[in-house]
N, C-alpha and C positions, 0 to 999 in steps of 0.2 A: 538289331544293329549292334555291332561291337565298336566301341570308341577306342582309337589308338592314339595315345598322347605322346607327342614327340616334338620336333622342331624342323624348320624348313631345310636345314642343311643335312639332315639325317638321310641315309640311303642304305640300300642293300638289306639290312636286317629288317627294317620296317616293311620294305617291299615284300620280303619273303614271308613274313607272318601274315600280312594282308592277303597275299595270293593264296596261302593255304586256307585261311578262313573262308575265302570265297569258294574254294573247292569243297569245303565242308558245308556250304550252303548258307553262309552268314554274310550279310552286307556289313561293310565297315565304313567308318569315317575317320580320316586322319586329321587330328587337331594339332596344327603347328602352333605351339604355345607362344613362340616369339611373334607370331602374326596376329595374336588374339586382339590386341587393341585396334589394329589398323584394318583388319579384314572382316571381323565379326561384329554383328549387332547382338546385344545381350538383352534379354527380357525376363524378369522374375516378377511374377504377379501373385498377390495374396489379398483376399478380402474384396474381390471385385464381383459384384452382382451374383453372389452365391457360387462363383466358379471355384473349382478346386485350385489350390496353390500350384503353380507351374513354373518351370524354368526351361528356357530354350535359347539356343544360339541360332543365328541366321548368317549364312555366308553365301553370297551371290543369290541364287534362287533356292538354296537348300536350307531347310529348317531341321535342326537337331534338337529334339525335345528329350528331356531326361526320361520321360515315360516310355520312349521308344528304344532306349539303350538297355541291352541285356547283360553286358559285361564290359570291362575296361582293361586294356593292356596299357599299363603305365611304363613307358620306356624312359622318357626324359622330360624334364621341365626346364625351359630356357628363358633367358632374359628377354623382356619385351623390346620390340623395335620401337623407336621413338620417332614421331612425325618430324619430317624436315622443317626446320624453322621454329620448332617449339622453344619457347623461352626457357633457358636453363633453370631459372628460378622456379618454374612450374613443374619441372620434370619429376621432382620428388613426389608431389601429390598425384601426378599422372600415373606413376608406377604404383603408388599406394592404392589408389582407388581401383585400378584395373586388376591388381593382385586380389583385392577383396572380392570383386565380382567374379573373377575366374574361380576362386576357391568356393564361393557360394554354389557355383555350378557343380564343382567336384563333390561337395558335401551332399548335394541333392541326389547323388548317385550312390549313397551309402548302402542302399538295399541290394545292389548287384555285386557279383564277384569281381575282384580285381587281381591282377598279377602285375606288380605287387600293390598292396594297399599303400596308398601314397604317404600317409603320415607315419605309418610304421616304417616304411622304406626310409624316410628322411631321418627318423629317430635313430635307426641302426647305422646309417651312413655317417651320422654326426658323432658317433661314439665308438671308435675303434677299440678302445680299452674295454668297453662292455663286450664287444665281439670276442675278444681274447678270453675274457673271464668266462663267458658262456661256452666257448669252444673247449676250454680246459675242463669245465664241469662235465662236458659230454665225453671226456676221455681223450681228447686230442692234445698232442704236445704243442706248446707255444713257446716263443722266445721270451726270456726275461725282458721286461719292458719298463721304461720310465718316460713319462711325458712331462716336460718341465721347461721353465724359463730361467732356471737357476744353474749357472755354469758350474758352481761348486758341487752340486748334486751330480752333474754329469761326470765330473772328474772322479768322484768317488765311485760311481757306477763303472766307469772306464777301467779303474783299477780292479774292481771286484770281478770284472769279466776278462781279466788278463789282457787288457788292451785290445779286445776283439769286439768292437761295437759298430753297428750300422746306424745311420740316422736318416730320417725322412720327415716330410711334412705330414700333418694329419689329413689335409685335403689336397686335391690335385690342382695345379695351375693350368693344366691342359685337359681337355676332354677327349683327346685323340690317343689311340693305342699305337699309332705309327711311330711315335717318338720324334716326329718332325716338328711339332709345335713346341713352343717354349714350356718347359716344366722343370721341376727340381726332382731328379731321380734319387732313388735310394743310393747312398754312398757310404764308404767306410770312414769312420772317425779316425783321424791320424794324430799322432802325438804332437806334431808341429802346429796343429790347428787348435789345440787346447787353450792357448792364450786368447783366442778369438771368441771364446764361449760367452764372454760378457755381452755380446751382441744378441744373445737369446732373449734379452728383455724386449727386443723389437719384434721377435718372431719365435714363439715357443716351438719346440720340435719333439718328435718321438725318437727315443734312443733305445735300441734293442741289442741283445746279445747277438753277435754275428754268427749266422748259421752256415757252416760249411755245407756246400751243396754238390750233389752229383748232377742234379738238374732241377729245373723249376717246373711247376705245373700250374696251368690255368684250367679251372674246372667250371663248366657251365652247369649249374644245378637248376633243374626245373621240376618242382613238385615230386621229389623222390627219385628222379633220374639224373645221372651224372654223365657228362661228356667231357673227357679229360684230354688235354693236349700237353705234350711234353716238349720242353725247349731247353737246349743246352747252349747257353751264351758264354760259357767260361773262356772260350778262345776268341772273344770279340770285345768290342768296346762296352758291351752290355754285361760285363762280368758280374756286376752287382745289381743290375736292373736291366732285364732283357729288352725293355722298350727302347733302349738306346743302342741296340746291337747293330743298327744300320743295315739290316738285312743279312747279317752274317750268321744268323741262327735260323734253323728250319724247324717248323712245327712237326711233331710226330704223334701218331695215335698212342694212347696210353690207357691201360686197364687198371683202375684202382683196385687194391685188395678189398674184398667184401667188408672186412671190419672197419676199414677207413671210410668206405662209402656209407656204411651204416652210422658211424659217428658223425659224419657230415650231415646226414639226414636228420639225426637227433638235434644237432646244433641249429640247423635251419628251421626246424619245427619250433625249437625253443625261442628263436629270434622272430618267429611268426613271418618268415619270408617264403614265398612260393618260388622266387627266382633269385639267383645271385651268381656273380662271377667270383669264384674263390681262388685265392693264390696260396699255394703250398710249396714247400721245398722237400725234396727227398735227399737225405744226407747220404754220404758215402757208406755209412754203416747200415743203411736201409730204413732208418727211422723217418717218419713223415712229420713235418712241422707245419702247423697252420699259421698263416700270416694275417690274412684278412679276407673279408667278403665285401664286395661292392654290389649293392642291390641294383645298381644301374650299369654295372660293368659291361665292357665290350666282349663280344663272343663271335663277331662276324668272321674273324680270321680262322676260328676253329671250324666253322661251317665251310668257309671258302677253301681252305687248304686241306682239311681232313674229311670233308664231305659228311660231316655229322648233320643229322636232321634236327637241328636245334630250333629253327623257325617253325618247322612242322610240329615239334613237340610242344612249343609254347602255345600254338594255336589249338592243338588237341586238348591240352590240359585246361585251357580256358573254356573250351566248349564242354568238357566234362563237368566243370564247375556249374555251368548253366544247367546241364541236364540233371545233375544231382541235387540241385536246389542250393540256395545260399542265403543266409540271413545276417552274417556277421558284418559289422560296419568297417569301412576302411579307416575309421578313426580309432579302432581298437589298438591300444598301446600296451603290450604285455610287459614292457620294461620302462615305460615312460619316455619322455623326450629329453 
């Protein structure tokens, strides 16, 4: 059995990967992490009548034992649903204890292959500056970057970059790629907003040299293979962030130059990621600039609109890991947390 970790509102991508795994002859179980406390019974045993330690989940009449799981596709981890009527004073310990039990189950799967290894995935997602440093080490161009809560530092950076600066949050307020849900998009820093930078003490942000773009690229990387989509949102409301283009931009197929694809592969290997949604810019002069990689980034639009076999490739790469043998733990942190 292959465990697929996601949430109850996920669709399309999870369905495609599961369907292809079934075609390859592997049973799957979809674990909606938001439903874990309400729908699953958990049992972890050790030191009972000479029995081997064991960890299992039960949902309805189905028992999922760690011993039966051959691999894990880690797509998303979601906040727990809270039982109706639960005393708000108790909600903290409710979430704390269920979080502990869920991760005991995950760690009991350290002997099987993961795409991606959960704790490495989290470590990389939580440090975009590290991503940029590794990308640069691998030969990729990156924008000059400052992350700060100090307005005076931003003003100095703004001057150094000839008043060409973009700003964004480190994390996302929305998990949707449609641009319909509330989120803070990448925007230009304008001179008239400089007096407002004192408010950074309430919310640090990332400031980067503004990169002139011919177009933007979203690249689904899967264990050495790249599926790239090109989008030009310059004539829409998504000029600085294609997610708010309001449907005014259309995805197109794109073939990465071999040297760029090779550098991305080196970067992903250095980050110890088997999967990632990579954002890049191609400048008018032809230079490629790496912006970031989201280990849980969205790629459904690339498969839907460009007919890329991304779900099939994820399934096949995971099966290859099973067939080739695997011993590395998902707790392996090449760069720390």
